[in-house]
Each structure stands twice: as C-alpha cells, then as structure tokens.
C-alpha positions as CSV (number, residue, x, y, z in Angstrom):
1,M,101.4,54.6,32.1
2,V,100.8,51.5,33.6
3,G,98.8,48.8,31.5
4,A,95.9,47.1,32.7
5,P,96.5,43.7,34.3
6,P,96.0,40.7,32.0
7,Q,92.5,39.5,33.8
8,P,90.5,40.5,36.4
9,Q,92.1,40.1,40.2
10,F,89.2,41.1,42.7
11,C,85.9,40.0,43.2
12,A,83.2,42.6,41.3
13,W,80.8,42.2,44.4
14,C,82.8,42.2,47.6
15,G,86.5,43.5,46.3
16,S,88.1,40.5,47.8
17,A,91.3,39.0,46.0
18,L,90.3,36.5,43.4
19,A,91.9,34.3,41.1
20,Y,89.9,34.4,38.0
21,E,90.4,31.5,35.4
22,E,90.0,32.0,31.5
23,H,86.7,30.8,30.5
24,H,85.5,30.3,26.7
25,H,82.4,32.2,25.7
26,E,80.3,32.6,22.8
27,P,80.0,36.3,22.3
28,R,75.9,37.7,22.9
29,F,76.0,39.3,19.5
30,V,76.9,35.5,17.8
31,T,74.0,33.7,19.9
32,L,71.3,36.7,19.0
33,A,72.3,36.6,15.2
34,E,71.5,32.7,15.6
35,Q,68.5,33.0,17.5
36,A,67.2,35.6,14.6
37,R,68.4,33.4,11.6
38,A,66.3,30.5,13.5
39,G,63.3,32.5,13.3
40,G,63.8,33.3,9.7
41,E,65.3,36.8,10.0
42,N,68.8,37.5,8.4
43,P,70.3,40.1,10.5
44,P,73.1,42.6,8.7
45,P,76.6,41.3,9.7
46,L,78.4,43.9,12.1
47,P,81.7,45.7,11.2
48,E,84.7,43.8,11.9
49,R,86.1,46.3,14.3
50,V,82.7,46.5,16.4
51,E,83.0,42.2,16.5
52,E,86.3,42.4,17.7
53,L,85.5,44.9,20.6
54,L,82.5,43.0,21.6
55,R,84.2,39.7,21.4
56,G,86.0,40.1,24.5
57,E,87.8,37.8,26.9
58,S,86.1,35.7,29.4
59,Y,86.8,35.1,32.9
60,V,85.1,33.2,35.7
61,G,85.9,32.9,39.6
62,A,84.0,31.9,42.9
63,C,84.7,34.2,45.5
64,S,84.8,32.2,49.2
65,R,84.2,35.7,51.1
66,C,80.9,36.6,49.4
67,R,80.1,33.3,47.9
68,V,79.3,34.6,44.6
69,L,80.3,33.1,41.1
70,S,81.2,35.8,38.7
71,H,81.7,35.5,35.1
72,L,83.7,38.6,33.6
73,I,84.1,39.5,30.0
74,G,86.8,42.4,29.6
75,H,86.7,44.5,26.6
76,R,89.7,46.4,25.2
77,A,89.0,49.8,23.4
78,P,91.4,50.3,20.3
79,V,94.4,51.6,20.6
C-alpha cells in the first residue's frame, strides 16, 4: 500500500499542482477552550488521543491558476 504524500500537492479548488508550505496554526479546540475560559467557563479536557487527532499538520499555498489562498489542515487517523 502506498502511503499518503507528506503534504498536499494540489489546489483544493481547481486541482492544479501547488507547492504548499508548512504553516503554524493553533488548533481550533485550543482557541475555543481559551475563549470559554475567558468567559468564565471551565471546559472539560479532551482525551489525549482526540487532541492529537485534531491537532493536525497545517499547510498554506497560493494557487496562481484560480487565485485562491488555501489553508489546509491534514489529520492522520491513528494506525
């Protein structure tokens, strides 16, 4: 079985070849938990395996063909 490429290689909108670059991002669940704490709530922690799955790898790329800036987050299923 052939593994998935290390990063996205095509525009998500038009399918053109696209060289994505790694991009640091804060996972959405972290942002939402911080917002809840700022509002006086105390959200329960997520299980570690769920956090790892949602963390993902982030990439950004600008397509010269369709002129769209894409920000993709790759999530890998546990093996």
